[in-house]
N, C-alpha and C positions, 0 to 999 in steps of 0.2 A: 358435360362430360366431366366426371370428377377427376381433381387437379393431384397429380400424382409427385407424390410427398416424401420418396425414400431416399434420403440425404445420403452423402459418405460419410460414416460417423466417425473416420479418424481425425474428419478436420472437427471435429469439437473437443476431441481431446485436451484440451486447455491448460495451462499451469492454474493454479488454485487460485481464484476469486480474490480480490482485495472487498473490503467492508463496503466500500463505495458500488461494488460491483453488486456484489449479493444483495445490497438496496435496490438497485434498477432492477437486477433480474426478479425480486419478489414484487414490484411495481408491476413489470411487464407479464408475469406470471396470473396476478390476481386481475388483470386489465383481458389474459386471455382466459380466465375462470369466467369471468362476467360473459364474454362470448360466447363460451360452451354452456353456459346454464341456459343462454336466449336460441342454444342450436343454432347459432353462427359459427359454424364449424371450422370453414375456410379463414376465419378473422381469428380463431380461438389458433390455428394451425398458426400462424403467423406470430401469435405473440409466444407461442410456447417455444417453438424456435427459438426467439431471438433469447428466451429467458434460459431454456437449456444451454445455448451457447455460452451462458455465464455460469454453467456449473448450476443451475437450478433443478433438485432431484425429481420432485413432484410435476416439473414441468415435460423433464422429457420421459415420467410414465406416463403423463395424459397423451404426448405424442404416441406413448406406445396404446393405448386403449385409443383414439381414434385410428390408427391402422388396424388395432383387432378388431372393431367392430365395423368399421371402411364408412365412418362418418368425416365426411370432407374430404376421404380420398378413397384409391380403390382400395377393398381389406386386402392386407398382405400380412399375414400368420410370421411370418421370419421378419419384417421389419418391425412389429410389435414386438418379437423376442429380443432384438438387437438394442432396443429404446429401452424395454424395462430394465435388460441387465446393466444398462451404464446408467439407467438409474439405482438400481439397486445396489451395485458399486460404489456409487457415491452416497449409499446409508440409507435409501428408500425402502422400508419394508414391506409394504403395499407392494412395492414393485416386484421384490424378493418372492411374496407369495405369488404374483402374476409367474414369474417365469418356471414355479415351482409346477403351475395351474399346466401353464403349456408342454412341459416335461411329462405332468402325467397323463394329460390327455391326448398328445401324441400331437398337438399342432405347431406346424412350422417345425416341428425337430420331431428325432423317431424318440415314441413312446420310452420311455428311462424311468422307472418307480425309485431307482435310489438317488438319480440326480433329481425327482421332485423332492425326495426327501434333504439331500443336501441345501436346496434351497428353501425347503417350508423351516429347516433348523436354524438356516441364518436370519429370518424374519422371526421364528421362537425366542433367538437367544436377546433378538431387540423387545420382546415382550410382546407378541402380537399371537391374542389367540385365536385369529383365525388359522395362524399357523399350527398354533397348538392341535386346534380341533382337526387340520389336515395330519397332521404327522400322525393323529390317534387313528384316523381314519383308514390311514396306510397301516397301521399295526392289527384295526379291526380285520382287515380284507388278507393281511397277511400280502401285502404287494410292495416288493422291495425288500421285503425283509421278512422274519418266521413271524404267522399268525399269535397275536400276543394279546389278548382281550385285556387282561388285568394292566398290562400296559396303555392299554387305551382308555382303559379306564382311570387310571391316574391323569393322563393330558387331558379329558374331556374335566374333570373334575376341578384342575387347576384351572382351564379356561372359564369355565363356568361358576366357579366359586371367586376367582380373581377378577375375572372380567364381563361374569356375565354375558358368555356367549351364548345367543337363543340355539345354534346350532351345537355345539356342546351338551347343553343342557337336552335339548332333544335325544341325541347318544345315551347319555345317562338313563335317561328313561326308556331307550330301547334294548340297554345292557341287562337293566333290571327286571323289564319284562320277559326277556327269555332267559338267563339266569346265565349270562355271558360273561366270564369274569368276576360276576359277585353270585352271591344267594340268589334265586329267583325272588320276586320281592314286588309285586303288583303295585300295594300301594306307596312305594317308595316310587315306581316308576311312573306313578300318576302325580306325584311331588314334582319331578323334575319336565312331565310334560305342561304340567298347570305354568310352572315358569317360563318354558318355552312361548307356550303358548300365550302366556299375558305380552311378549312380543311381536306379535303376528307370526308366528311359526306355524303354518299351514298343515305340515306334518303333524308336528303336537297337537294342532286341533284335531285333526281325524283320528289321533291315537289313543285321544281323550272318548272322542264318541264310540270309536270300536269296546274300548273299555267298558263303557255304560249301557251302550247296547248288548255286553253279554257277561255284564257282572264281575268281571275282573278287576279285584281289590277295592269294588265299589259295590253297591246295592244297584240293581240291573233298574235303569230307567231311561224308557225311549225318549221320551221327552227331553232330556237330558243329552240324548245322543242326535236327536234332530236339531240343538241347539248350535251344537258345536261341530257336527258335520255340515249344517249351514255357511257357518261362520268360514269353514275352511274350502267349502264349495265356491262361496261365492267369487274364493280368493283364487280360482281355477283349478282346484285339487281335485283330481279326477278320480281319485279314489275319493274322496267325498261326497260327488257327486254318483259317485254308484252307490254310496250308501246312504242317499239321499231317495235314490231310486225303488231299493230296497224298502225303507220304511215305509214309501207311497202304497209298493205294493204288497204288502201283507200289512197295511193299518197300525202299524207300531208307532203308538207317541203322534201319531196324524189319523186324520178321515183315511181308509185306503183310498186312494185312486189313481187306475191306471195310467188314464193321459198325460198325470205329474209324474207316476213311474218311468212311462218312455219317455218323457221330457228328458227328465236326468239322468237315465240310461243312454238316451242321444247325447247327451254333452259330454259323457264321460268316454263312450265309445269313440268320439270325432277326437281325443285325446289320444286315442288306440288302449285302452284300459281293455281285458281280454275279457274279464268278468260281463262288463253291461254289452260288448259286442254280440256275446254268448246271450244274455237275456232277450238281447233284443231280435237274435237269431229266431229264438224258440217262440217268443211272442209271434213273430210273423207267420212261423210253421203252424200254430194254434191257430190264428186268423185265418189262415187255409183251410185246417181242417173242419173248422165251424162254420 
C-alpha cells in the first residue's frame, strides 16, 4: 500500500524563514534529493515535507512531482497542483511552468489555456526558456490567444538563442520548413533542426532524415536519411521507426529487406503510428493473396 501524503496546505503557510531556517531547509532538501535520486520516494517525501514546512520552494515542487507521478504516494493531480502553486508563489519558475502545464492539459483542474498562459508568463518573466517556448506553442496553435506564428517565432528565437532550448530550436525549424510566420526556407529549417538534434531531440532528428530522404534544402541522400532515422528510432520515435521500415521496404540507402521493414513497421505500429499500421495490414493482405 502506498503512503497517502496529502497534507493540509494552510499548515505550511508560515512566516518568512530566518537564515538559519533557510540553511536547515536546504540541508533537508538535499537529503530528500539524495533519496529521490536513489528511488527511495517515501524517504524523499519525508525530507521534502520538512523542508517545505520551512518555506523551501524546490522541496514544495518535488512534493508536487511525487504526487503528479504517483511515486511513493497515490497519484493525485489536485495535490500536485496545490504544491506546485505553493512553490510558484515562493518564486520557483519550474513550479510555475508545471502549474501552467496542468492547466494546459486539464489535469486536476479544468483545462484553461488562458490560465496556462498566465503561469507560463510568470515563469518566462524569470527567464525560463521552457516557459517562453510553451507560450510560443500556444501562440502557434491559437490556444488561449489569437493564432500568431510571428509572435511564436519571436518567442522561440529568444529561447533558442539565449538559452539553447532544443524544443525552441526544433520549432523554429518547423516554422521555416512550412513557411509559417517566416518565408519558407528549407536550409534555415535544417540549420535549426541540426542544433536541436545535437541535443538529442528525436523530432529534429526525424525531420532531418525526412529532408535528406526528399531532398528538401539538401541533396537527396538515403544513407544520411537512414542514419538520422535510426538515431531517432533508437530513442523510440515512432515516425522514424516507420521511416526505417520504408527505407528497408524499398532498398533506399540500405539493402532491401522486407523482414526488417516489417520489424520496424511493427515497432511504429505498437505506438499507434497509422502509416505503419496500414503498411502491416497491406503486407498481410498481400501474403494472403500470394
